[in-house]
N, C-alpha and C positions, 0 to 999 in steps of 0.2 A: 638612503635612497632619496634622490631628488624627485619630487613629484609636483605636478602641475595643479595648482589650486584654482578651480573655476567656481566663482560665486554665482549662484542661480537665484534670480529674484523675479518678481512680477506682482502686480496688485491682485487683490482678491478676484477669483473667478477667471484668471488669465491662463490657467493650465499648468501651474508650477508642479503640482504633485504628479500629474500625468507625464510631464517632461522628465522629471526626476526618475520616474519609473522606467523610462526608456534607457536612461543612463545605467541604472541598476541592472537592467536586463542585458546590457552590453558588457557587464562585468566591472563596471566602474563603481568604486565605493562612494556612497552618498550619505552625507550627514544632514539631518533635518532639524532645524532650530526649534520648530513647533513640537516635534517629537521629544526633543531634549527637555523642553519645559514640562511636557506631560510626565516624563520620567522623574524630574525633580519635584513635581507637585504630588506625586503618588505617595501613599503611606510609607513612611520611613525614608523618603527622599530628602536630600539636603535643602531643597527649596521649601518643602512643607515644614521642616524644622525651623528654618529661618523666619518664615512668615508667621508660624505659630507662636513664636516668642513675642512678637509685637501685636499680632491680631489672632488670638486663640479662637475667636468666633468664626474665622475663615476655614477652620479645620472640621472635617467630618470624617469619622473613622480613621483619623491619623493622616488623611490626605487633604489637599487644598480643594475646597468646593468653589468652583469658578463663579457660580451664581452669587454666593456669599461674598467672594472677593470683589465682584463687580459692584455689589451694593456698598461695600466699604469704600471703594474708589469714588463712587457717585456721591457718597455722603461727606467725604473728606478730600478736599483738593490737594492736600499735601501727601496723601497716601500713595498715589501712583509713582511719583519720583522716588519715594522711600522704598517701595516694593522693587522698582527697577534697580535701585542701588544694591539691594540684597541679591536679586536673581541674576542680573547680567554677569557678574563675575563667575557665578556657578555655571551659567550657560557657556561662557568662554572656556572654562576649565573642561567642560564636557567635550567641546569642540577640539581642544588641544589633545585630549585623551584619544579621540577618534583619529586625529592626524598622526599620532604616535603609532597607533595600531594598524591603520589602513595599509593594505598590501598593494593597491593598484597604482599605476604610474600617473594616473589622473584621478583627482578626487573632486567631487561636486559638493559644495556647501550650499544647501538650500536655506536661504535667509530672507524672509519676507521684507524686513526693513534694512536691507543691505546698504542702500544709498542714504536712507534717512539717518542711520547711525554711523555712517562713515566707514563701515567695515570693508568697503571695496578696496581700500588701501592695502589690506592684508592679502588680496587675491592677485593671481597672475593675469587673470582676465575675468570679465563678467558676462553673464548671459541673461538677457531680459526676455521673458516670455510675455507675449502681448496678443491682443485681439481687439477688434473694433468695439467701441463703447456699448453698442446695442447688444453685441454677443456677450460681452462681460455681464451686463445687467441681466440678461435672460438667464445666464448660467447661475448667477448668484441668487436671483429671486426664485429659481426652481429648487433651491435647497430648502429642506424642511425647517420651518420656524424662522426664516429670515424675512424681515419686513423691509419695505422701501426705506423707511427711516433708519433702520440698522445699517443697511447697505450704504446710504448717504453718509452716515456717521463714520463708517470704516473708511470710505473713500477720502473723507476730510482729513483723516490722520495719515494718509499715505501720500507720498510725493506723486504729482500728476504723471500720467503715463508718458506724455510728450517729453517731460524733463528726464525721466528715466531713459527714454530712447536716445536722448542726446548724450547721456553719460555711459551707456552700455558699450562694451567691446563687440558683443554679438547679440543679434536679435532673432528670435524665432516667433513667427505668427502661428498661433495654435488653432488653425481652422479645421484641420482634419488629423486623425490619428496617423494616417499614412504619411502625411507631409511632415509631421513632427518627428516621427521615427526616422525618416530619411534625413532630416536636418540634423538630428542628434548624431547619426552615423557619420555624416559629412563633417560635423564639427570635431568629433573624436579623431577622425582621420587627419583633419587639418592641424589639430594640436600635436598629434604624434609626428606629423610631417615636419612641423617646425622644430620639434625636439631633435629629429634626426638630421636636420639641415646643418 
């Protein structure tokens, strides 16, 4: 079955999860990179086993403790690239398993660092969700436990929104649920229309 791979991305607080939810509601299979990492880090997960071999102190009850992992990364500049080298192939394998089993003609791959990691080359098209900076800031700072410093640190690791806009095939502004829902429906129709052409 030939299927259309749509890479969904957007910086923190831009409405990626909400947009992915509208695709799922429309019957489109959605793979979420963050959810894959959570599965891999859970007790018995391949990621927990791999990290536990090098950093046993990162494990609590057999699963990766994210607070402990952050402390390890903060204390050792070499830790993050080593962890990524262990985990990224596992995430890629999870994505391939999803693509093998997905039944829909369109699949959405929700990948926060799609452009940063060059993964857009594996997609048929990309969709960027975005919102004005002040909306993004308000959304993120409304989350429990997020400080301005944490928000700034996350932004610093992500490609600027204007750069993502220049690279994306499609863009949705996430200012209201109704407009996002309508844009998702229109994009699905557009992709299917191209396939039929």
